[in-house]
VEXFIRO-915355 format. One record per atom (N, C-alpha, C): residue in one letter; z, x negated, y; atom name; chain. Coordinates in steps of 0.1 Angstrom, whole numbers. Layout:
% residues N
  residuo      z      x      y  atomo  cadena
        a      Z      X      Y     CA       A
...
% end
This chain:
% residues 77
  residuo      z      x      y  atomo  cadena
        x    -40     69    122      N       A
        x    -51     60    123     CA       A
        x    -56     61    138      C       A
        x    -60     50    143      N       A
        x    -66     50    156     CA       A
        x    -81     50    156      C       A
        x    -88     53    167      N       A
        x   -102     53    167     CA       A
        x   -108     39    163      C       A
        x   -118     39    155      N       A
        x   -124     26    150     CA       A
        x   -118     21    138      C       A
        x   -107     27    133      N       A
        x   -101     22    121     CA       A
        x   -107     29    109      C       A
        x   -105     24     97      N       A
        x   -110     29     85     CA       A
        x    -99     30     74      C       A
        x    -99     41     67      N       A
        x    -89     43     56     CA       A
        x    -96     43     43      C       A
        x    -90     37     33      N       A
        x    -96     36     20     CA       A
        x    -85     39      9      C       A
        x    -89     45     -1      N       A
        x    -80     47    -13     CA       A
        x    -82     35    -22      C       A
        x    -71     28    -25      N       A
        x    -71     16    -34     CA       A
        x    -64     19    -47      C       A
        x    -67     12    -57      N       A
        x    -60     14    -70     CA       A
        x    -54      0    -74      C       A
        x    -41      0    -77      N       A
        x    -34    -12    -82     CA       A
        x    -29     -8    -96      C       A
        x    -27    -19   -104      N       A
        x    -23    -17   -118     CA       A
        x     -8    -22   -119      C       A
        x      0    -13   -124      N       A
        x     14    -17   -128     CA       A
        x     15    -19   -143      C       A
        x     21    -30   -147      N       A
        x     23    -32   -161     CA       A
        x     38    -31   -163      C       A
        x     42    -21   -171      N       A
        x     56    -18   -172     CA       A
        x     60    -17   -187      C       A
        x     72    -21   -190      N       A
        x     77    -19   -204     CA       A
        x     92    -18   -203      C       A
        x     97     -5   -205      N       A
        x    111     -3   -205     CA       A
        x    114     10   -212      C       A
        x    126     12   -217      N       A
        x    130     24   -223     CA       A
        x    139     32   -213      C       A
        x    138     45   -214      N       A
        x    146     53   -205     CA       A
        x    146     67   -210      C       A
        x    156     75   -207      N       A
        x    156     89   -210     CA       A
        x    145     97   -203      C       A
        x    140    108   -208      N       A
        x    129    115   -203     CA       A
        x    132    120   -188      C       A
        x    145    122   -185      N       A
        x    148    127   -171     CA       A
        x    150    116   -161      C       A
        x    149    103   -165      N       A
        x    151     92   -156     CA       A
        x    138     90   -148      C       A
        x    139     86   -135      N       A
        x    128     84   -127     CA       A
        x    129     70   -120      C       A
        x    118     63   -121      N       A
        x    117     50   -115     CA       A
        x    107     51   -104      C       A
        x    111     49    -91      N       A
        x    102     49    -80     CA       A
        x     99     35    -75      C       A
        x     86     32    -75      N       A
        x     82     19    -70     CA       A
        x     73     21    -57      C       A
        x     77     14    -46      N       A
        x     69     16    -34     CA       A
        x     68      2    -27      C       A
        x     57      0    -21      N       A
        x     56    -13    -13     CA       A
        x     46    -10     -2      C       A
        x     48    -19      8      N       A
        x     39    -18     20     CA       A
        x     36    -32     25      C       A
        x     24    -36     28      N       A
        x     20    -48     34     CA       A
        x     15    -45     47      C       A
        x     18    -53     57      N       A
        x     13    -52     71     CA       A
        x      9    -66     76      C       A
        x     -2    -66     83      N       A
        x     -6    -78     89     CA       A
        x    -10    -76    104      C       A
        x     -7    -85    113      N       A
        x    -11    -83    127     CA       A
        x    -15    -97    132      C       A
        x    -25    -97    140      N       A
        x    -30   -109    148     CA       A
        x    -29   -105    162      C       A
        x    -24   -115    170      N       A
        x    -23   -113    185     CA       A
        x    -28   -126    192      C       A
        x    -35   -124    203      N       A
        x    -39   -135    211     CA       A
        x    -40   -131    225      C       A
        x    -41   -141    234      N       A
        x    -42   -139    248     CA       A
        x    -56   -144    253      C       A
        x    -64   -134    258      N       A
        x    -76   -137    265     CA       A
        x    -77   -127    277      C       A
        x    -72   -132    288      N       A
        x    -71   -123    300     CA       A
        x    -63   -111    298      C       A
        x    -53   -112    289      N       A
        x    -44   -102    285     CA       A
        x    -42   -102    270      C       A
        x    -31    -96    265      N       A
        x    -28    -96    251     CA       A
        x    -37    -86    244      C       A
        x    -43    -91    233      N       A
        x    -51    -83    224     CA       A
        x    -46    -85    209      C       A
        x    -49    -75    201      N       A
        x    -44    -76    187     CA       A
        x    -53    -68    178      C       A
        x    -51    -70    165      N       A
        x    -57    -61    155     CA       A
        x    -47    -62    143      C       A
        x    -48    -52    134      N       A
        x    -39    -51    123     CA       A
        x    -44    -43    111      C       A
        x    -37    -44    100      N       A
        x    -41    -37     88     CA       A
        x    -28    -33     81      C       A
        x    -28    -23     72      N       A
        x    -16    -21     63     CA       A
        x    -21    -15     50      C       A
        x    -13    -17     40      N       A
        x    -15    -11     27     CA       A
        x     -2     -5     22      C       A
        x     -3      7     16      N       A
        x      9     14     12     CA       A
        x      7     20     -2      C       A
        x     16     18    -11      N       A
        x     15     23    -25     CA       A
        x     29     29    -28      C       A
        x     30     41    -34      N       A
        x     42     47    -38     CA       A
        x     39     55    -51      C       A
        x     48     54    -61      N       A
        x     46     62    -73     CA       A
        x     59     63    -81      C       A
        x     60     75    -87      N       A
        x     72     78    -95     CA       A
        x     68     78   -110      C       A
        x     76     70   -118      N       A
        x     74     70   -132     CA       A
        x     85     77   -139      C       A
        x     83     86   -148      N       A
        x     93     94   -154     CA       A
        x     94     90   -169      C       A
        x    107     88   -174      N       A
        x    109     85   -187     CA       A
        x    106     70   -191      C       A
        x    104     67   -203      N       A
        x    100     54   -208     CA       A
        x     86     51   -204      C       A
        x     83     38   -201      N       A
        x     70     33   -198     CA       A
        x     67     21   -207      C       A
        x     55     20   -212      N       A
        x     50      9   -220     CA       A
        x     35      8   -219      C       A
        x     30      0   -209      N       A
        x     16     -1   -208     CA       A
        x     12     -4   -194      C       A
        x     -1     -2   -191      N       A
        x     -7     -5   -178     CA       A
        x    -10      9   -172      C       A
        x     -6     10   -159      N       A
        x     -7     23   -152     CA       A
        x    -14     21   -139      C       A
        x    -26     27   -137      N       A
        x    -33     27   -125     CA       A
        x    -26     36   -115      C       A
        x    -24     31   -103      N       A
        x    -17     38    -92     CA       A
        x    -25     37    -79      C       A
        x    -27     49    -73      N       A
        x    -35     49    -60     CA       A
        x    -26     47    -48      C       A
        x    -32     41    -38      N       A
        x    -25     39    -25     CA       A
        x    -35     39    -14      C       A
        x    -31     36     -2      N       A
        x    -40     36      9     CA       A
        x    -41     22     16      C       A
        x    -52     19     22      N       A
        x    -54      7     29     CA       A
        x    -61     11     42      C       A
        x    -55      7     54      N       A
        x    -61     10     67     CA       A
        x    -64     -3     74      C       A
        x    -77     -4     78      N       A
        x    -81    -16     85     CA       A
        x    -88    -12     98      C       A
        x    -91    -22    106      N       A
        x    -99    -20    118     CA       A
        x    -92    -14    130      C       A
        x    -78    -15    129      N       A
        x    -70    -10    141     CA       A
        x    -69    -22    151      C       A
        x    -73    -19    163      N       A
        x    -73    -29    174     CA       A
        x    -86    -35    177      C       A
        x    -86    -48    182      N       A
        x    -98    -54    187     CA       A
        x   -104    -63    176      C       A
        x   -117    -62    174      N       A
        x   -123    -71    164     CA       A
        x   -136    -77    170      C       A
% end
């Protein structure tokens, strides 16, 4: 993280329903990134990103809260 940015713990819900052996592992990960750029006497920008990764073991049937991170405030605002 850069100076002026803020990090947050976020929670997303996964709704899963599948059968699997106890030793099987399903890994779900995703990342969103956004960036704005503009020219005012030189290039300026700001950005954010969100990242979530979790491993599910065995069969799953239900709603699972998973924690990730969200970083905002990087760049010029």
